[in-house]
Phi, psi and omega in degrees: 000317179299316180296319181295316175300320178297319179295318178300316185298321177299311178300321181293323177300317177297319181294314183293321180296332176281355185048064183320125171270157185267094186231152175079170185285152179277136178297328178205165185300151184294328182213144176282346183276152173293147182291148180290177189299291187213168177300323179298328176293322180297314176301310183299320179297319174303308183296313181294327179304309182286328178284312189276323183271333188229022169059030175276147175272129180275126178244148179292160175293138171287161173299148176286354175272109185303140180253113178066031179225088183289351179283350185242139168280315181225156169295120186241006180198153182301332185284345186311312185289346181258012179307318178306326180290312184296324183277350184075019185252006180295135179295119183299344180268357185272163178298322182299330182299337180268359180288134178237310174226121181222162177216155176193175168243115190256130169292128184230145175230122176247093181203128183077163177074200184293317181260104186225110178254013188297314184297333186274338185301130179095331183285331181229193185255013188226340185280146175218152170268333171241137176208165179252133182249113175280134182207152170230146184228147172229126186249147178053042174074020178307310163210173183222225193298311187297313179294320184296315180292323179297317179296315181298315180296319178298317183291315184293314187270325183266321182274306180281343177074025182286130177303134184293333182287352177263002187248137174236156179227152176231154180219168183284122183269009179092168179213092184301329179296325182265001181072026181258126179284161177293149180277073180292338179296316176294321177303313183293328179295315179299316178296325181290337179279353178101008180282125180299149182307321181297341179250015174247107191242145179256145178221165181274191186297332183297320181262327191230032168223116188262138180229139179290323179190199177297333173225162176116185181300146180202179176168172180292156178227157173233136186240142174259129185241151178246137186267109177292330182289330177065036176089356177264109181074201180292140178302141172240099187266137167235140182286135174254318189215139179240121180250113185256131179250099180283111182221358178234172175226124175278117185278167180299331181275004181088354181282166178247133178232149179292144177283153175297323178230147178267146184223157174245133179222115183241150178210135178223128181288126180301313185305311184290323178297317181296323179298315178298314183291331181263007175068037182251142176282345183223148179292334180287349178267001182273172181282359171291332183241338186301322175298321176295312179303317180297316183293327178294315179298315181293329187272339184242344180075013176286165178301152183302154178293134181231007170077019184275153178225165175064218182291336177291341181272077184294130181076001177061030181296311184292323176302315178295324178300313182294320177299309181297317182296312183294311186297322180297325177295314181297314183297314184297313182294321181294313183295317177303329180265012172092011175258115178250153180305132180208203192247004178203157174061215180302320176303323179293318178299317178294329176294317175305315182296316183295319182289329174296319178293322178295322182293316181287328180289318189276322188266329182262311180276347181060038178285146183286163178304142179082004187293317185296324178298334180285349178272347183303312178304325183294316175302315183296319180297325182274332187248340192299329181291328177280326182230086186300343177300330175296315177297321180295329186246020186302311185298316180295321180298309182302316185296313181297318180298313181296317179300309183290326176300311181298320179291324186279333185300321181293322174295320177300315179298318181292320178299319181297320176296319179298314177302311181296322183295319181292321180297332181298331184261008177259149175282171181305324184250011179286146176276148176289128188299136180297323183297322180292314181299319182295321179294329178281346191276177175299334178277347179262233189253326189265341176082022177273124177302138184300323177299329179288318176301314176302318182292321180293325180284321182300320178297341179257002179073026182251142176257140181275149176286084184296323182295313180295326178292324175295323179293316177299320179294324177294319179297316180300317180294324177295319181296316177295326181293325179294328182273340185288158173289153180302143181296147177295151176297142179301132182266151173282153183205162176260120181277180186299329181285317180297319176296318179297321180292324174299317178292324177297324178284351180077024177291124181283159174301156183296133176277102178256015177301332178301342180295338181265003182267091174210154185234155175263122185276159181303330180279357176101354178275167180250143178244124182248116181284143174291163184237129174272132183214171181238138176285120179264329184199147174239143182228140174281177187295336178270005173091008177283133181281133182226161179275339182201158174230152181256179183299138181086352180280136168269127189218169171253138186236128179245126185243163178281342176209162177201152169257012179275138174271121177274140187303124177188163178065014181091356182259133181297152178296151171293162166224167181164222182201168174228162175228150175280149177299130181086355178233063186293348186261357177259104184268129177257102183299136175241098182283341178193163173222143178216164192254139181225101178057036179093354173258137180265115177263116180266129175270129188226138170252110188282115179276347182208177182295144178220135187230154170300131182102343179301146170267134184226161175237126184260139176231122176281154172287108190294320180296318181293315177297315180299324176294323177291319182297318182296314183293325183288318178292326177293330176294321176294320177294326178292314176307315182291315183295325177294319180293322179297321188275315185267342183119158183296341181282357182292123185245132174289150178241014179124161181208163173211144184213149165215181184297340183283313181195171179235148168238150183217126182256133179220152177281125182218151177275323180222166177298147179291140177283160171307322180293319178296318181295320181293318178295323179298313181300317182299319180297320178296317183297321180297316179294324178290322180296326178289345178048055182283154179283148177252117183259141178226132182205143175272131180221158177301139185300327184294329180292331184294335182293344182256013181261108181295132175090356183298132182261140176208157181258176181280070182227165170270125182256147174289166177232113008285162185245151179273130176249131180246119186234133177264119174081347182231120179305140185300318180303321180295321178293334181280349182294143186311316186267008185288137171246018187302320182293345178282342186243006175212177178281120180214121183217156167279128186197138178259006184280176173263140186228161167298160176267343173217145186290337185303332182289346174297324177072306182195158170221134175230130175278115183254000180199150181205128180207153178276115177289319183196169179299121181093359180227125179243137176255125177252140174248137180217156173234164183227176173060229180297318177302321179292319176300313180298321176299317179295319179297315181296319177299318180293319178298316176296322178302317179297318181292323179293317180299321180293318179298322177294319177295316180300315182293322181294328178294326179078164179206148174259006186255119183297320180301317181292320177293321178295319176298319176296318177299318179295316180296326179290323175299318181288328175294322179295317181298319178301314182294319180302321187257353186288155172273101184207172180300129183294323179297324178289321179302311183298318180294314181295325176299320178296315180298315184293328177299314179294318178301317179299318177297319182290319184292321179292326179293318176300317180299316183294319182299313182295321176295322179297319180294318178293321181294321180297319182291316179296322179294328177294323180296315183295319179299328176295327183274341185232085183268343183231160172095166180254019181218130171237116175233122191195178174247156177202150178278133178209139189278345184199162175301327179299316180293319183294318178299320179296323178298315183297316182298318182292323178300317180292327181289321182275345176230075183300141181091000180255136172263135192232133170223125179236142176246141179227104176294139181250160180298338181282352182103347181278162178235131180264146177229137174214144182209161175211133176266152182284151173299142177092358177288166181299149184300333182291333184272100178243150179300319184297314178294325179295306178300322181296319179298315183291313183293322175297322173304322182270006181070029182241208180223165181212166177200160180153196185240189178297323186266322183228138176212165181210169181180182181220160178198195177205126181201146176265353183242085183296323180301323179292322179292320178294322180294321178299320181295316181293312183300319175297316181292317180296326181292332185271324183290318183266000000 
């Protein structure tokens, strides 16, 4: 028996490592039980089980757009939103800090980054870029292995009714190299639940040790697998549920240390669970996908979906069905969560996904234009009840999809032509040129994702030059690095162990309420009180806690209280200095402060010794702080003005501010018009002009849900939360019948603000650009900078008006017309780059475009008139022959070429070359050969011969060419021109 089990275990290890796909017919039904109602019922059953039977709190799915986690392109696991708890950095005042046992269904996207299933979607019956992760969590030791395993077994076998003999489990078998013992506790738990020894298998760290990343919380995991074979032949296992027991932390040096608190993190894919419960061999055969597959069939007229893969999938029809169905779910969910197709990061990945869907739908399924947009309502119908943001944004999603589909189809067709043309010139074993693929790609001109280019080549049996492509990618990366700003200095931080030790010692979070203690003086200035504090802990640059630091050391400083604002909520950190008690002349610079799990860490460069227990006095840089306050209040007013101008549905997408300027991202369908930009600025100016009071008050978070019109971002807020209201006391806004928040700026905000709006003085939007489809970034300045921007705008407006008047007067002088055209071009460049109101820039750019056209037209007319006159003079001197070689005065190459063209037009059959000496000593050259001359006689070769003689250069075509040179002997140059022409004509 032991040998038999060992053999089976070996086969299972190989099968699991291959991530078995669900292919081929099933030997027997997957379950003897009748399938449950629908996939939505499976989801609801999971949530209600943990809520009703085991006291879990149900939390909503986080957005697939990661919040405050630059390591992720998309949320790709249920645990992502709980990272602050695992890392020990959760704000103790936040709602999340109170989580103990929770459950949810999390929207996940695995495309791009470390976890990327994009390339595999469509090729098999199981991969997806979007999926739903069912999960339950226990934080800080609320429960651990025994309870987690028991709950999972109870749900699968008793509630869902999966036969116990179809379930296998695996556990961590240890890792001697890492010094980790086998997880025998998990093994024994499964055995106690009745799982036979033969179906409890051990695996190594590759399969059963889960890690968040290269560093961070990690631990052994135990997995529950389902046997597709059902006892007929060798087991065919697919993973159903992964239960992770976080009890270690992977340090930067690769070592493992125990976590201060243990956590349970479980995840089970809804799609795979539904397939098991509905007796399907593929997730695509479940009711989560069947409405979409049916809609695809009805909309494009392709043969019905039949679930074929590989060579059996003739024409890749079923592959295309799976790609389009999966990708439309991903696209719809992402856009609903504020991620639109764009040119970098997650928006770029989403753009690739959308374009991949366009390619398969149009080229394989032969779907009509606009087809993908018609699938959005089907996605909303299947997922909208669980994720209402899909219902709220259905029209916007369909619009964005249809626009991008239409834009990409033309590029796709052109790319296909380029590929086919290139293939005609390749030998049977030649690699497809990397340069061509790069030019087709998102980094090049057409915007075809490189993986899509590779797929198109793969279908034709052609291999891409991957080495050349890698070289081009490296060159592109180097170019971008040269253009990028220097990286910020590495910041100090408190790791999970430092935070755990502080919590173990009972150190309370830093009291940063003094940051709000400032007053407005009668003269309009602000007074910021210094803050007395005690040094609680010092940290070296590598995060080691020390009792003291010496002169010249850069260190982290933890105090019991502070008046420094730590960077959060889009507002830059305060800077300033501190002094030790009794040493007021020794300043310790504090360049920044940031928050770590409720503790404020001050970065300090110590000019002298500093010790734990020292009493210090903190002083913020008042000008810097006031600049941040001014910009933050202005940001709130801008947000309000945008909603007033564009409508209440206008949603912010984030902001960042420092004393220099502010940026504000908002969701928009189209670019703002100059008139809308002007009206937004006007609304802010009115609020500033009223010099209204700014009220700030902390209130219970639950009360804010009843304030109509209250603005908030997709962030975690502490409880109680700070409400910032312009012109209306917060208490008044909280009254049951109050509509105040609908008519003024009122937001949840932890930032520092002015106490009256008048100090903003002015706001000017100086920049606007599309970050991605559906997202616009505005840049703005306030105060004196805003006034300067308006002054620059006015000055440039006067210059444009003067240029228009000059052009309207007209001129008969070519030099003056050319000067006006040049001045208009320089004025356009000045308007393009100036710090000025964006609405005014857009208006002036439109005016200047028209002026430039008029100026260029005037120049052309004068040049044509001058050329006509000169050509008449030359024709009088050259009445016979088929060749004209001469000199003529001309102010530019443009005029000289026009003279040559007019001569040839008036004397058909004549070849012409003219030289024009300039005051600078250079000589201009232009020529044209007559129609019908011998093929060997070309204008390009003629100009080259003459310009080489003059030591210059030339360019042109067979019929017309031009060039420049320099010579003191014009007659010799003319002789060269005549001799060359005569040698070609005869």
